[in-house]
C-alpha positions in Angstrom: 13.9 -78.9 31.8 12.8 -80.0 28.6 9.7 -79.1 26.9 7.7 -82.0 26.2 6.6 -82.1 22.5 2.6 -82.4 23.8 3.0 -79.0 25.5 5.2 -77.5 22.5 1.7 -76.2 20.7 0.3 -74.5 23.6 3.4 -72.9 24.4 3.3 -71.5 20.8 -0.2 -70.7 21.5 0.7 -68.5 24.2 3.8 -67.1 23.3 0.9 -65.8 20.2 -1.3 -64.9 22.9 1.5 -62.4 24.7 2.9 -61.1 21.4 -1.0 -59.6 20.2 -1.2 -58.3 24.0 2.4 -56.8 23.5 1.4 -55.2 20.0 -2.2 -53.8 21.1 -0.5 -52.1 24.0 2.3 -50.6 21.8 -0.6 -49.6 19.0 -2.5 -47.8 21.8 0.6 -46.3 23.5 1.8 -44.9 19.8 -2.1 -43.8 18.9 -1.8 -41.9 22.4 1.5 -40.4 22.2 0.1 -39.3 18.4 -1.5 -35.6 18.7 -5.1 -35.5 17.6 -5.8 -34.1 14.0 -6.8 -30.3 14.3 -10.6 -29.8 15.4 -11.0 -26.6 13.4 -11.0 -29.0 10.4 -14.6 -30.5 11.4 -15.8 -26.6 12.2 -18.9 -25.3 9.8 -17.8 -22.6 7.8 -19.5 -19.6 7.6 -19.2 -15.8 6.1 -19.4 -13.0 8.6 -20.0 -9.1 8.3 -19.4 -6.6 10.2 -22.3 -4.6 11.5 -22.3 -1.2 9.8 -23.1 2.3 11.3 -23.8 5.0 9.1 -25.7 8.3 8.5 -29.2 7.6 6.6 -32.1 9.5 6.0 -35.6 8.3 6.9 -37.6 8.3 3.7 -41.6 7.2 3.0 -42.4 5.5 -0.2 -45.7 5.7 -1.4 -48.1 4.1 -4.6 -49.3 6.2 -7.2 -50.1 7.1 -10.8 -48.8 10.1 -13.1 -50.9 12.5 -14.7 -50.9 15.1 -17.0 -50.4 18.5 -16.3 -52.9 20.0 -18.4 -54.8 17.7 -20.7 -57.7 18.7 -23.3 -60.9 17.1 -24.9 -60.9 18.7 -28.5 -64.3 19.2 -29.6 -66.0 21.2 -32.4 -67.8 24.5 -31.7 -69.3 24.9 -35.1 -71.3 22.0 -37.2 -70.2 20.9 -41.0 -68.1 18.4 -42.6 -64.6 17.7 -41.6 -62.5 18.2 -44.6 -58.8 17.9 -43.5 -57.4 16.1 -40.9 -53.8 17.0 -39.8 -52.6 14.9 -37.4 -50.9 11.8 -36.8 -51.9 9.2 -33.7 -49.5 10.0 -30.8 -47.9 12.5 -32.6 -46.6 15.7 -30.6 -48.3 18.8 -31.9 -46.9 22.3 -30.7 -49.5 25.1 -29.5 -51.3 26.5 -32.0 -50.5 23.5 -35.1 -53.5 23.0 -37.3 -55.6 20.1 -36.2 -58.7 19.6 -38.3 -60.2 21.8 -40.6 -64.3 21.7 -40.8 -65.7 23.0 -44.1 -65.1 26.9 -44.0 -67.6 27.6 -47.0 -70.8 28.5 -45.3 -69.4 30.5 -42.4 -67.2 32.4 -44.8 -70.2 33.5 -46.4 -72.2 34.4 -43.3 -69.3 37.0 -42.5 -69.1 38.0 -45.8 -73.0 38.8 -45.3 -72.4 40.4 -42.1 -69.6 42.5 -43.4 -72.2 44.1 -45.5 -74.3 44.7 -43.1 -72.2 46.4 -41.1 -71.3 48.7 -44.4 -74.9 49.5 -44.6 -75.6 50.0 -40.9 -72.3 52.2 -40.7 -73.5 54.3 -43.7 -77.5 55.3 -42.4 -75.7 55.8 -39.0 -73.3 58.2 -40.2 -76.5 59.5 -42.4 -78.7 60.2 -39.7 -75.8 61.4 -37.3 -75.0 64.5 -39.7 -78.9 64.9 -39.8 -79.4 64.7 -36.2 -76.4 67.8 -35.6 -78.1 69.8 -38.4 -81.7 69.6 -36.2 -79.8 70.5 -32.9 -78.6 73.8 -34.9 -82.2 74.1 -36.1 -83.7 73.6 -32.5 -82.0 76.5 -31.6 -83.3 79.0 -33.5 -86.6 77.9 -33.4 -86.7 77.2 -37.1 -87.6 73.2 -36.5 -90.5 71.8 -34.7 -89.5 70.1 -31.1 -91.2 66.9 -33.0 -89.4 66.7 -35.8 -86.3 67.6 -33.7 -86.6 64.3 -31.5 -87.6 62.1 -34.6 -84.5 62.9 -35.8 -82.6 62.5 -32.5 -84.4 58.9 -32.0 -83.7 58.0 -36.1 -79.4 58.9 -35.0 -79.3 56.7 -32.0 -81.4 53.9 -33.2 -78.6 53.7 -36.4 -75.8 53.7 -33.8 -77.7 50.9 -31.5 -78.0 48.9 -35.4 -74.3 49.8 -36.5 -73.5 48.3 -32.9 -75.7 44.9 -33.4 -74.1 44.9 -36.7 -70.7 44.8 -35.4 -71.4 42.3 -33.0 -72.8 40.0 -35.5 -69.8 40.4 -38.1 -67.9 39.6 -34.5 -69.7 36.5 -34.3 -69.2 35.3 -37.9 -65.4 36.0 -37.7 -65.7 33.9 -34.4 -67.3 31.0 -36.5 -65.3 31.1 -39.4 -62.3 30.9 -37.0 -63.3 27.6 -35.7 -63.8 26.2 -38.4 -59.8 26.0 -38.2 -59.3 23.5 -35.1 -55.9 24.0 -33.4 -54.0 22.8 -30.5 -54.8 24.7 -27.5 -51.7 23.3 -25.2 -48.6 21.9 -26.4 -48.6 18.1 -25.7 -49.3 14.3 -27.5 -52.4 13.8 -29.6 -54.2 10.5 -28.9 -55.6 9.4 -32.2 -58.3 11.0 -34.6 -61.8 9.9 -33.4 -63.7 11.8 -36.7 -62.1 11.1 -39.8 -62.1 12.9 -43.0 -65.6 13.4 -44.7 -67.8 12.8 -41.3 -70.1 15.5 -40.0 -69.7 16.9 -36.6 -72.5 18.7 -34.5 -71.0 21.8 -32.2 -71.8 21.6 -28.6 -70.4 20.4 -25.1 -72.3 17.4 -25.7 -70.4 16.3 -29.2 -68.0 13.7 -29.5 -64.4 14.9 -28.9 -62.3 15.0 -32.0 -59.1 13.7 -29.8 -57.1 14.5 -26.9 -54.2 16.0 -25.6 -51.9 15.6 -22.8 -49.2 18.0 -21.9 -46.0 15.8 -22.0 -43.5 17.8 -19.8 -43.7 18.6 -16.8 -45.9 15.5 -15.3 -47.5 14.9 -11.8 -47.3 11.8 -9.8 -50.4 11.5 -7.5 -50.3 10.0 -4.3 -52.0 9.4 -1.0 -49.7 10.6 2.0 -50.1 10.2 5.9 -51.0 12.7 8.4 -47.1 12.8 9.2 -45.6 13.2 6.2 -48.1 15.8 5.5 -47.2 17.6 8.6 -43.4 17.0 7.3 -44.2 18.8 4.1 -46.3 21.7 5.7 -43.7 22.3 8.2 -40.7 22.8 5.6 -43.0 24.5 3.3 -43.6 27.4 6.1 -39.9 27.5 6.5 -39.6 28.2 2.6 -37.9 25.0 1.6 -38.3 22.5 -1.2 -39.8 19.3 -0.4 -37.8 16.5 -2.6 -39.7 13.6 -4.5 -38.2 11.0 -6.2 -40.1 8.9 -8.7 -39.8 5.2 -9.9 -41.3 3.0 -12.7 -42.9 0.1 -11.8 -40.1 -1.7 -13.8 -37.3 -0.2 -12.4 -35.5 -1.1 -8.9 -34.1 2.6 -8.1 -35.9 5.9 -8.8 -34.6 7.3 -11.7 -36.3 11.1 -11.7 -35.8 13.9 -9.2 -38.7 16.2 -8.5 -40.4 18.0 -5.9 -43.6 18.3 -4.1 -46.2 20.8 -5.9 -49.5 20.6 -4.0 -51.5 19.0 -1.6 -55.4 19.0 -1.1 -57.2 21.1 0.6 -58.3 18.5 3.4 -57.5 15.0 5.0 -59.7 12.2 4.5 -60.4 11.1 8.1 -61.4 7.4 6.9 -58.5 6.7 5.8 -56.0 9.1 7.4 -54.2 10.3 4.3 -54.1 13.5 2.5 -54.0 13.8 -1.5 -50.3 14.8 -2.6 -49.0 15.9 -6.0 -45.4 15.8 -7.2 -43.9 17.5 -10.2 -41.4 15.8 -12.4 -39.3 16.6 -15.3 -40.0 14.8 -18.4 -38.5 15.9 -21.8 -37.8 12.7 -23.1 -41.7 11.6 -23.0 -41.0 8.3 -21.5 -43.7 8.8 -19.0 -47.5 9.0 -19.6 -50.7 9.5 -17.8 -52.1 6.8 -16.1 -48.5 4.6 -15.5 -48.1 3.4 -12.0 -45.1 5.0 -10.0 -43.6 4.5 -6.5 -42.5 8.0 -4.9 -40.0 8.3 -2.2 -40.0 11.3 -0.5 -38.8 12.7 3.2 -37.6 13.2 5.6 -35.6 13.2 8.9 -32.3 14.9 8.6 -29.3 12.6 8.5 -28.6 10.8 11.6 -26.8 7.6 12.7 -27.9 4.1 12.3 -27.0 0.2 12.2 -27.3 -1.7 9.1 -27.0 -5.4 8.2 -27.7 -7.7 5.4 -31.9 -7.9 5.0 -31.0 -11.6 4.1 -28.9 -12.2 7.1 -32.1 -11.8 9.2 -34.1 -14.6 10.3 -37.6 -15.5 11.6 -38.3 -17.5 14.5 -42.2 -17.5 14.7 -42.9 -13.7 15.0 -39.2 -12.8 16.1 -36.4 -11.8 13.9 -33.3 -12.5 14.9 -29.3 -12.9 13.5 -26.5 -15.1 14.5 -23.9 -13.1 16.1 -20.1 -14.5 16.2 -18.0 -13.4 19.1 -14.4 -13.2 19.4 -14.2 -16.8 20.2 -15.8 -17.5 17.4 -19.1 -18.8 19.1 -22.2 -18.4 17.7 -24.7 -16.5 19.6 -28.8 -16.2 18.9 -29.5 -12.3 18.9 -33.4 -10.9 18.7 -33.3 -7.9 16.9 -35.8 -5.0 16.2 -35.9 -4.6 12.4 -36.7 -0.7 11.2 -36.4 0.5 7.4 -35.3 -1.0 4.4 -32.5 0.4 2.1 -31.6 -1.6 -1.0 -30.4 -4.7 0.6 -29.5 -3.3 3.8 -32.1 -3.0 6.6 -31.6 -0.3 9.7 -31.7 -2.3 13.2 -33.0 -0.2 15.7 -32.2 -2.3 18.4 -30.1 -5.8 19.5 -27.2 -5.1 17.7 -24.1 -3.0 18.6 -21.9 -1.0 15.8 -18.7 -3.6 15.0 -20.5 -7.1 15.8 -19.8 -9.6 13.4 -23.1 -11.3 12.1 -23.4 -14.7 10.1 -24.6 -13.4 6.3 -24.2 -16.6 4.5 -24.1 -20.4 6.1 -26.3 -19.6 9.0 -28.5 -23.0 7.8 -25.4 -24.7 9.2 -24.7 -23.7 12.5 -26.5 -23.8 15.8 -26.4 -21.4 19.0 -23.5 -21.9 21.5 -21.3 -23.2 18.8 -18.0 -22.9 17.6 -17.8 -21.5 13.6 -14.5 -21.1 11.3 -15.4 -17.8 10.3 -14.8 -15.9 6.9 -14.7 -11.8 7.1 -16.5 -10.4 4.1 -17.9 -7.0 3.4 -21.4 -6.4 4.3 -23.2 -6.3 0.9 -24.4 -3.3 -0.9 -22.4 -0.6 0.9 -20.3 2.5 0.2 -19.1 5.3 1.8 -21.8 7.3 1.1 -24.5 8.4 2.9 -27.5 6.2 3.3 -31.4 6.5 2.7 -33.6 4.5 5.0 -36.7 3.7 2.8 -40.1 2.5 4.2 -43.3 1.9 2.4 -46.5 2.8 2.5 -49.1 1.9 0.4 
């Protein structure tokens, strides 16, 4: 049946609509038959590391100050004018080195005078001793009066006493003369000359110090330790074992020097629960000076097994500490943990993890619990094959 011209546009529109429907259906079939892209491309990427299990030694860290083993304030022991200054500020001196000279002339004169008096006393004592010996022989023969004999005997004894006093005066004069030359009583480093050339100084304990000397090597580090640390030290001391201590300065990251505990105080402070301890360190290079702030690390327990992770991987959820564990299906698990001591950038985990588990060490801000991730395995930061020492800090 022929189509009328009036119906041709409607027929064309229907054909176009039918073609569109067929095309959409074919597109849908084609889309349904095309495999979707991998969902892995949309997963967040994180770095994971395996929880370490290694041997560690627990250590305690304390804050303290360095102190000289020996220190001396050099004060004049005789009065007079300073005629020589033989020190340079901050210089090292040896025991016996000449530091200052006080005008020795008055003391040399006194020494010479007492030396002459001693000679006079010696001569008179010798004469009276011989006179007494003659009187002793004469009294035996009744050739001398008893009174004369006793006078000669008394004169001899008095001369002997005067001789002893003259010897003491000469010795005192010699000591005073020696004190005009002020020498270093110990080896160490001087501060500076507080009294300069030409000034007059006075003797006595209240006299102004001429300078100060502190010994250089070895040097002490003094700190207040808690009761458990003291008990540990006492136990090892009874066994004849040395307690090793390590020293780190304020600007150092680690501990550059090793020494040992030298002594402890004789009582524990009940108000603070601490006891004063002293460690001894070598200082041959002279870098350490008294008064410097120091970190002292000592311990500790015998080596024992512990779990360690990067400290930066630990998150904080109010009062809780947690890490993100990634299981075998690459799913994120929220895990609360209990922290132990810090060792460098590794943290000891006392509870909450097992050896061999994987934790997120980078990218934790991009994940949520119970979601899947793309995990890239990396080494746990700062690890080595050697034993570790776990450090806890006490101020």
